[in-house]
ROZA-500785 format. One record per residue (C-alpha): residue number from 1; y, z, x. Coordinates in nm, 2 decimals, always signed. Example, Ala and Ser with C-alpha at 12.3 -4.5 7.8 and 13.67 -1.06 7.14 Angstrom:
REM residues 2
<senu 1, <-0.45, +0.78, +1.23>>;
<senu 2, <-0.11, +0.71, +1.37>>;
This chain:
REM residues 92
<senu 1, <+19.13, +10.39, +4.15>>;
<senu 2, <+19.06, +10.74, +4.27>>;
<senu 3, <+18.74, +10.87, +4.44>>;
<senu 4, <+18.55, +10.96, +4.13>>;
<senu 5, <+18.64, +10.63, +3.96>>;
<senu 6, <+18.53, +10.45, +4.28>>;
<senu 7, <+18.20, +10.64, +4.29>>;
<senu 8, <+18.14, +10.55, +3.93>>;
<senu 9, <+18.22, +10.18, +4.01>>;
<senu 10, <+17.98, +10.18, +4.30>>;
<senu 11, <+17.70, +10.34, +4.09>>;
<senu 12, <+17.75, +10.09, +3.81>>;
<senu 13, <+17.78, +9.77, +4.03>>;
<senu 14, <+17.50, +9.87, +4.28>>;
<senu 15, <+17.25, +10.02, +4.03>>;
<senu 16, <+17.23, +10.36, +4.19>>;
<senu 17, <+17.31, +10.72, +4.08>>;
<senu 18, <+17.66, +10.86, +4.11>>;
<senu 19, <+17.52, +11.12, +4.35>>;
<senu 20, <+17.38, +10.85, +4.58>>;
<senu 21, <+17.70, +10.66, +4.56>>;
<senu 22, <+17.91, +10.96, +4.65>>;
<senu 23, <+17.68, +11.05, +4.94>>;
<senu 24, <+17.71, +10.70, +5.08>>;
<senu 25, <+18.09, +10.70, +5.04>>;
<senu 26, <+18.12, +11.04, +5.21>>;
<senu 27, <+17.89, +10.93, +5.50>>;
<senu 28, <+18.10, +10.62, +5.55>>;
<senu 29, <+18.44, +10.81, +5.55>>;
<senu 30, <+18.31, +11.09, +5.77>>;
<senu 31, <+18.15, +10.85, +6.02>>;
<senu 32, <+18.47, +10.63, +6.05>>;
<senu 33, <+18.68, +10.95, +6.08>>;
<senu 34, <+18.46, +11.09, +6.35>>;
<senu 35, <+18.45, +10.76, +6.54>>;
<senu 36, <+18.83, +10.73, +6.54>>;
<senu 37, <+18.87, +11.10, +6.64>>;
<senu 38, <+18.65, +11.02, +6.95>>;
<senu 39, <+18.88, +10.73, +7.04>>;
<senu 40, <+18.64, +10.45, +6.93>>;
<senu 41, <+18.73, +10.15, +6.72>>;
<senu 42, <+18.52, +10.05, +6.42>>;
<senu 43, <+18.49, +9.68, +6.35>>;
<senu 44, <+18.33, +9.55, +6.04>>;
<senu 45, <+18.33, +9.17, +6.06>>;
<senu 46, <+18.48, +9.02, +5.75>>;
<senu 47, <+18.60, +9.35, +5.62>>;
<senu 48, <+18.84, +9.48, +5.89>>;
<senu 49, <+18.90, +9.69, +6.19>>;
<senu 50, <+18.98, +10.06, +6.20>>;
<senu 51, <+19.16, +10.17, +6.52>>;
<senu 52, <+19.39, +10.43, +6.66>>;
<senu 53, <+19.73, +10.37, +6.83>>;
<senu 54, <+19.94, +10.61, +7.01>>;
<senu 55, <+20.30, +10.68, +6.89>>;
<senu 56, <+20.53, +10.81, +7.16>>;
<senu 57, <+20.75, +11.11, +7.13>>;
<senu 58, <+21.10, +11.03, +7.01>>;
<senu 59, <+21.43, +11.19, +6.90>>;
<senu 60, <+21.50, +11.21, +6.53>>;
<senu 61, <+21.72, +11.37, +6.28>>;
<senu 62, <+21.66, +11.63, +6.00>>;
<senu 63, <+21.78, +11.44, +5.69>>;
<senu 64, <+21.89, +11.76, +5.51>>;
<senu 65, <+22.10, +11.91, +5.80>>;
<senu 66, <+22.16, +11.61, +6.03>>;
<senu 67, <+22.04, +11.82, +6.32>>;
<senu 68, <+21.87, +11.64, +6.61>>;
<senu 69, <+21.50, +11.71, +6.64>>;
<senu 70, <+21.22, +11.60, +6.88>>;
<senu 71, <+20.93, +11.43, +6.71>>;
<senu 72, <+20.60, +11.49, +6.90>>;
<senu 73, <+20.37, +11.21, +7.01>>;
<senu 74, <+20.07, +11.15, +6.79>>;
<senu 75, <+19.78, +10.92, +6.72>>;
<senu 76, <+19.82, +10.69, +6.42>>;
<senu 77, <+19.51, +10.55, +6.25>>;
<senu 78, <+19.54, +10.18, +6.16>>;
<senu 79, <+19.34, +9.93, +5.95>>;
<senu 80, <+19.36, +9.55, +5.99>>;
<senu 81, <+19.20, +9.35, +5.72>>;
<senu 82, <+18.93, +9.09, +5.79>>;
<senu 83, <+18.95, +8.73, +5.67>>;
<senu 84, <+18.67, +8.76, +5.41>>;
<senu 85, <+18.85, +9.06, +5.25>>;
<senu 86, <+19.18, +8.87, +5.25>>;
<senu 87, <+19.01, +8.57, +5.09>>;
<senu 88, <+18.84, +8.79, +4.83>>;
<senu 89, <+19.16, +8.95, +4.70>>;
<senu 90, <+19.34, +8.61, +4.70>>;
<senu 91, <+19.05, +8.45, +4.50>>;
<senu 92, <+18.97, +8.19, +4.76>>;
């Protein structure tokens, strides 16, 4: 399901307009993105946790040439599902 299909799904299931649904979705995504960029963790009990972990710099290889390269350190966003979400997708 892409974003426009998801917006349509929200508007249908929550009895709101597609514009309101898209605004709500955009606010959620930008808020979580902003919080993670500031180094915060977002915990939604039952749904899951959004966090950032640091990946250290390391040596790698260019798959086309086989030449050694240095991969820079970076921050990796992560999501860990909550129990209610796990149960919902497993029909418990």
